C-alpha positions in Angstrom: 79.5 125.0 111.6 83.4 124.6 111.2 85.5 122.8 108.7 88.7 121.6 110.6 91.4 119.9 108.3 94.1 117.3 109.8 95.2 117.4 112.8 92.6 118.9 114.7 94.8 120.3 117.1 98.2 119.7 119.4 96.4 118.5 122.7 93.5 116.4 123.8 92.3 119.5 125.6 92.5 121.8 122.4 90.2 119.1 120.6 87.8 119.2 123.5 87.9 122.9 123.2 87.1 123.0 119.6 84.2 120.3 120.2 81.0 121.9 119.3 78.2 122.2 121.9 75.5 119.3 122.1 73.1 121.3 119.6 75.7 122.4 117.0 77.6 120.5 114.5 81.4 120.3 113.3 83.1 118.7 110.3 86.7 117.1 110.9 87.8 116.4 107.4 89.5 113.1 106.6 90.2 111.2 103.1 89.6 108.6 105.5 86.0 109.0 106.2 82.8 108.2 103.8 81.7 109.2 101.6 84.4 111.7 100.4 87.2 109.8 99.1 85.5 107.0 96.4 88.3 104.5 97.2 88.0 104.4 100.7 84.3 104.6 100.6 83.8 101.3 98.4 86.0 99.4 100.8 84.5 100.4 103.8 81.0 99.4 102.4 82.4 96.1 101.4 83.9 95.3 104.5 80.4 96.1 106.5 78.9 93.9 103.9 80.8 91.0 105.3 82.9 90.4 101.8 86.5 89.4 103.8 84.8 88.8 107.0 85.6 90.4 110.4 88.7 92.5 110.0 91.6 91.0 112.0 94.6 92.9 110.8 95.0 96.6 109.1 98.1 98.3 107.7 98.3 101.4 107.0 101.0 103.7 105.5 101.7 106.9 103.9 105.4 107.6 103.0 105.8 111.4 101.6 108.7 112.5 98.7 109.7 115.5 100.3 111.5 116.9 103.4 109.0 118.5 106.1 109.1 122.4 106.4 110.7 122.9 109.9 107.5 123.6 111.8 106.0 120.4 110.7 109.1 118.2 111.8 109.0 120.2 115.3 107.0 118.1 118.0 106.7 121.5 119.7 104.8 122.6 117.0 103.3 120.1 115.1 103.1 117.0 117.2 105.9 115.8 114.6 105.4 113.3 112.0 102.9 111.1 113.1 100.9 113.9 113.3 101.6 116.0 109.6 102.2 112.7 107.7 100.3 110.3 109.3 97.1 111.7 110.7 94.9 110.1 108.2 96.5 106.8 109.0 95.0 106.8 112.4 91.7 108.0 111.0 91.9 105.0 108.2 92.8 102.2 110.5 90.3 103.0 113.4 87.5 103.4 110.6 88.1 100.5 108.8 88.6 98.5 111.6 85.3 99.8 113.1 87.1 99.7 116.4 88.8 102.3 118.8 92.6 102.2 120.1 93.4 100.3 123.0 97.1 100.2 123.0 99.9 102.0 121.0 103.6 100.9 120.6 105.7 102.8 118.7 109.5 102.8 117.4 111.1 105.8 115.0 114.4 106.3 113.7 116.4 108.9 111.6 118.3 107.9 108.7 118.4 110.8 106.4 118.3 114.0 109.2 122.2 114.5 108.8 122.3 114.3 105.3 120.1 116.9 104.6 121.6 119.4 107.8 118.5 118.7 110.0 119.1 119.7 113.5 115.6 119.7 114.9 115.5 118.0 118.5 113.8 114.8 118.2 113.4 114.6 114.3 112.5 111.3 112.7 112.2 110.3 109.4 110.9 106.5 109.9 108.1 105.5 112.2 106.5 102.2 112.6 103.3 101.8 114.8 101.9 98.8 116.0 98.1 99.0 117.4 95.9 97.0 119.4 92.3 97.6 119.2 89.6 97.2 121.5 88.0 94.5 119.1 91.2 92.2 119.6 92.2 93.3 115.9 95.5 94.3 115.3 97.1 97.1 113.1 100.3 99.0 111.9 101.2 102.6 110.7 104.0 103.3 108.5 105.5 106.5 108.0 108.6 107.7 106.2 109.2 111.3 105.1 111.4 112.1 103.0 111.0 108.7 101.2 112.0 110.5 97.8 110.7 108.0 95.6 107.2 109.6 95.2 104.1 110.0 97.2 102.4 106.4 98.4 99.7 105.8 100.6 98.1 102.1 100.8 96.0 100.2 103.2 95.5 96.4 103.3 93.2 94.9 105.5 93.1 91.1 106.3 89.5 89.4 107.4 88.5 86.3 108.7 87.6 85.4 104.7 89.8 87.6 102.7 91.9 90.4 102.0 91.5 94.0 100.7 93.9 96.3 99.3 93.7 100.1 98.7 95.8 102.1 96.8 98.8 102.2 94.5 102.2 103.6 93.6 101.0 104.2 89.9 100.2 107.7 88.8 98.4 106.3 85.6 97.4 103.2 84.1 100.1 103.0 82.2 103.2 100.3 82.1 106.2 100.0 79.9 108.1 96.8 79.4 111.5 96.9 77.0 114.3 95.0 75.7 116.1 96.2 78.4 114.8 93.9 81.1 112.8 97.3 82.3 109.7 97.7 83.7 108.3 101.1 84.3 105.4 103.2 85.1 104.7 106.8 86.1 104.5 107.4 90.0 102.1 109.9 91.9 104.5 112.8 92.4 102.5 114.1 95.1 99.3 114.3 97.5 97.1 115.9 95.4 97.7 113.4 92.2 96.3 110.7 94.6 93.3 112.6 96.0 92.2 115.3 93.8 88.6 114.0 93.8 88.6 113.6 97.7 89.3 117.3 98.1 86.2 118.0 95.8 83.9 115.7 97.6 84.7 117.0 101.0 84.0 120.3 99.9 80.8 119.2 98.3 79.8 117.6 101.3 80.3 120.5 103.9 78.6 123.1 101.5 75.8 120.5 101.5 75.6 120.3 105.3 75.6 124.0 105.2 72.4 124.4 102.7 70.5 121.6 104.1 71.3 122.0 107.8 72.3 118.2 108.0 74.7 116.7 109.9 78.0 115.9 108.7 79.2 112.4 108.5 82.7 112.9 110.4 82.3 114.4 114.1 84.9 116.4 116.4 85.4 113.1 118.0 86.9 111.3 115.0 89.2 114.0 114.8 90.3 113.8 118.8 90.8 110.4 118.6 93.4 110.8 115.7 95.0 113.4 117.8 95.2 110.3 120.7 96.7 107.9 118.9 99.4 110.5 117.8 100.3 111.4 121.3 100.3 107.8 122.7 102.8 106.8 119.9 105.1 109.9 120.9 105.0 108.9 124.3 105.6 105.4 123.3 108.7 106.0 121.5 110.0 108.7 124.2 110.2 106.4 126.7 112.2 103.5 125.3 113.9 105.3 122.6 115.5 108.5 124.7 119.3 107.3 123.6 118.5 108.0 120.0 118.1 111.7 120.7 121.2 112.3 122.9 
């Protein structure tokens, strides 16, 4: 049994090489999968129970506060921000929609690279992905890095009978309003502050699988789908936005 963090690999061929034989098991970790992160597990269960009806539209975003290191923004080493920043968004939209990806369309932009002295080829700090699922549902993924205001990961699912939102920007359940017409609350400074319990739960689950010989709740196929989405998204913006990188 192996423990894989995101992203699973750089190519689908590498994903297939990592996939276990039929009699083995593998764990591809993602905070989007049950029951490793409580808020997403709760949302998944309520969707499955039909509380908001059949999902029609899902929007997932991950915005990181700091500039990615050179290797993470280099497409040849990491598949870029779509993989390093938004890998879990690919997991999330597919899992909560309950359907595989059918079509991916991506736009990217570089707003802050010049100010940070970045000369990495094909660098982008903003990305927006539009998705159509095999179920007919629609989705989007938003990525910004650096956003500089703090760590931000949220999801919205619109169903036939209601809407569900997951996540918030507040780092604490404390809001202050002063006589200066200012309302403030601490923000989430980094990823660990938002999902510290998730890290614990995923390791507990992995260890339990080893101890009991049970199958993990997340397979290598789930990790492969995230990589497939990243690669499709990258091909999409390269086909239409080559002029951005001249």
